[in-house]
C-alpha positions as CSV (number, residue, x, y, z in Angstrom):
1,X,0.0,0.0,0.0
2,X,2.8,2.4,0.9
3,X,4.5,1.6,-2.4
4,X,1.3,2.4,-4.3
5,X,0.9,5.8,-2.6
6,X,4.6,6.6,-3.2
7,X,4.2,5.7,-6.9
8,X,1.1,8.0,-7.2
9,X,3.0,10.9,-5.5
10,X,5.9,10.5,-7.9
11,X,3.6,10.5,-10.9
12,X,1.8,13.6,-9.7
13,X,5.1,15.4,-9.0
14,X,6.4,14.4,-12.4
15,X,3.3,15.8,-14.1
16,X,3.6,19.0,-12.1
17,X,7.2,19.4,-13.1
18,X,6.3,19.2,-16.8
19,X,3.6,21.9,-16.3
20,X,6.3,24.4,-15.3
21,X,8.1,24.1,-18.7
22,X,8.1,27.2,-20.8
23,X,5.5,27.0,-23.6
24,X,8.1,28.5,-26.1
25,X,10.4,25.6,-25.3
26,X,7.7,23.1,-26.0
27,X,6.9,24.8,-29.3
28,X,10.6,24.7,-30.3
29,X,10.8,21.0,-29.4
30,X,7.6,20.3,-31.4
31,X,8.9,22.2,-34.4
32,X,12.1,20.1,-34.4
33,X,10.1,16.9,-34.2
34,X,7.2,17.6,-36.6
35,X,7.7,18.0,-40.3
36,X,6.9,21.6,-41.5
37,X,3.8,22.1,-43.6
38,X,5.7,24.2,-46.1
39,X,8.6,21.9,-46.5
40,X,6.7,19.7,-48.9
41,X,8.4,18.2,-51.9
42,X,9.8,20.8,-54.4
43,X,7.3,22.0,-56.9
44,X,7.8,20.4,-60.3
45,X,8.8,22.8,-63.1
46,X,6.9,22.5,-66.4
47,X,8.7,21.9,-69.7
48,X,8.5,24.2,-72.6
49,X,6.3,21.7,-74.4
50,X,4.0,21.6,-71.3
51,X,3.9,25.4,-71.2
52,X,3.0,25.4,-74.9
53,X,0.2,22.9,-74.4
54,X,-1.2,24.9,-71.5
55,X,-1.1,28.2,-73.5
56,X,-2.9,26.6,-76.4
57,X,-5.5,25.1,-74.1
58,X,-6.1,28.5,-72.5
59,X,-6.2,30.2,-75.9
60,X,-8.9,27.8,-77.1
61,X,-11.0,28.7,-74.1
62,X,-10.8,32.4,-75.0
63,X,-11.0,32.1,-78.8
64,X,-14.8,32.2,-79.0
65,X,-14.7,35.8,-77.6
66,X,-12.2,36.8,-80.2
67,X,-14.2,35.2,-83.0
68,X,-17.5,36.8,-81.9
69,X,-15.9,40.2,-81.7
70,X,-14.7,40.0,-85.3
71,X,-17.6,37.9,-86.7
72,X,-15.0,35.6,-88.0
73,X,-13.5,32.1,-87.9
74,X,-9.9,31.1,-87.1
75,X,-8.0,30.9,-90.3
76,X,-4.5,30.1,-88.9
77,X,-2.8,29.6,-85.5
78,X,0.9,29.1,-84.8
79,X,2.6,28.7,-81.5
80,X,6.1,30.0,-80.8
81,X,8.4,29.8,-77.8
82,X,11.3,32.0,-76.6
83,X,12.2,34.1,-73.6
84,X,10.6,37.5,-74.1
85,X,10.3,38.3,-70.4
86,X,14.0,38.2,-69.6
87,X,13.8,35.6,-66.8
88,X,15.7,32.8,-68.6
89,X,12.6,30.7,-69.1
90,X,11.0,30.1,-72.5
91,X,7.6,31.9,-72.7
92,X,4.8,31.2,-75.2
93,X,3.4,33.3,-78.0
94,X,0.4,32.4,-80.1
95,X,-0.1,34.1,-83.5
96,X,-3.6,33.9,-85.0
97,X,-5.3,35.3,-88.1
98,X,-9.1,35.5,-88.7
99,X,-11.2,35.3,-91.9
100,X,-14.8,36.5,-92.3
101,X,-17.6,34.0,-91.6
102,X,-19.2,35.0,-94.9
103,X,-16.1,33.7,-96.8
104,X,-13.6,35.5,-99.0
105,X,-9.9,35.8,-99.1
106,X,-9.6,38.5,-96.5
107,X,-7.9,38.9,-93.2
108,X,-10.4,40.6,-90.8
109,X,-8.1,40.3,-87.8
110,X,-4.8,39.0,-86.6
111,X,-2.9,39.2,-83.4
112,X,-0.5,37.7,-80.9
113,X,-1.3,36.4,-77.4
114,X,1.6,36.4,-75.0
115,X,1.9,33.9,-72.1
116,X,4.6,34.1,-69.4
117,X,6.0,30.8,-68.3
118,X,6.3,31.1,-64.5
119,X,8.1,27.7,-64.4
120,X,5.2,26.0,-62.8
121,X,2.3,27.3,-64.9
122,X,1.6,29.9,-67.6
123,X,0.0,33.3,-67.2
124,X,-1.5,35.6,-69.8
125,X,0.5,38.8,-70.3
126,X,-1.7,40.4,-72.9
127,X,-2.7,40.5,-76.5
128,X,-1.5,42.4,-79.5
129,X,-4.0,43.2,-82.3
130,X,-2.8,46.1,-84.3
131,X,-4.8,47.9,-87.0
132,X,-2.3,46.9,-89.7
133,X,-1.2,43.7,-91.3
134,X,1.9,42.1,-89.9
135,X,4.0,38.9,-89.9
136,X,5.5,37.5,-86.8
137,X,9.3,37.3,-87.3
138,X,11.2,36.1,-84.2
139,X,11.9,36.1,-80.5
140,X,15.5,37.1,-80.0
141,X,17.4,38.5,-77.0
142,X,14.3,38.9,-74.9
143,X,12.4,40.9,-77.7
144,X,9.6,40.1,-80.1
145,X,10.0,41.2,-83.7
146,X,7.2,41.6,-86.2
147,X,7.2,42.8,-89.8
148,X,4.6,45.6,-90.5
149,X,3.1,45.2,-93.9
150,X,1.8,48.2,-95.9
151,X,0.6,48.6,-99.5
152,X,2.2,50.8,-102.1
153,X,-0.1,52.4,-104.6
154,X,0.6,49.8,-107.3
155,X,0.3,46.7,-105.0
156,X,-2.4,44.1,-105.6
157,X,-4.5,43.1,-102.6
158,X,-2.5,39.9,-102.2
159,X,0.9,41.4,-101.9
160,X,1.8,44.4,-99.7
161,X,5.3,45.4,-100.7
162,X,6.3,47.8,-97.9
163,X,7.8,45.8,-95.1
164,X,9.1,47.4,-91.9
165,X,10.6,45.5,-88.9
166,X,9.0,46.5,-85.6
167,X,10.2,45.5,-82.1
168,X,7.3,45.0,-79.7
169,X,7.5,46.6,-76.2
170,X,5.8,44.9,-73.2
171,X,4.7,47.1,-70.4
172,X,2.6,45.4,-67.8
173,X,-0.3,43.9,-69.8
174,X,0.2,46.3,-72.7
175,X,2.0,45.2,-75.9
176,X,2.8,47.8,-78.5
């Protein structure tokens, strides 16, 4: 009986002794023992091909709005990659041209949609739809180059002969 009482007293004293520990010390000990929530596995980076696929998928979702605004159908679409944001990661650019729903051999709209590759996903930067004809030329040294096309007085509708290289500027969500 005396041994039982002595054992109970030791247990109670031991428990009281733990209650006097500093809560900060307990938190520090727990943080050493428990895995941190933000120390999960590293986030997987997407490849350039994956970024391209994601951009094309996002473009397809937005395309009906573009088509409705021009009363047109998609005549051509091309996807290009290159680093135009200067972060060392290849970004995605989609060129498109539109033809009238009624038919004919006319371009009623064309443009570029720029997507930043964040490394883990893509994000729309903005669109470029100038009021002149152009050809996309290249992405080089962090810059996008297009060729502005204009008609001389003697040019046929098919073939603008005045070609001027233009370097696009990206400022926030504006491209000009």
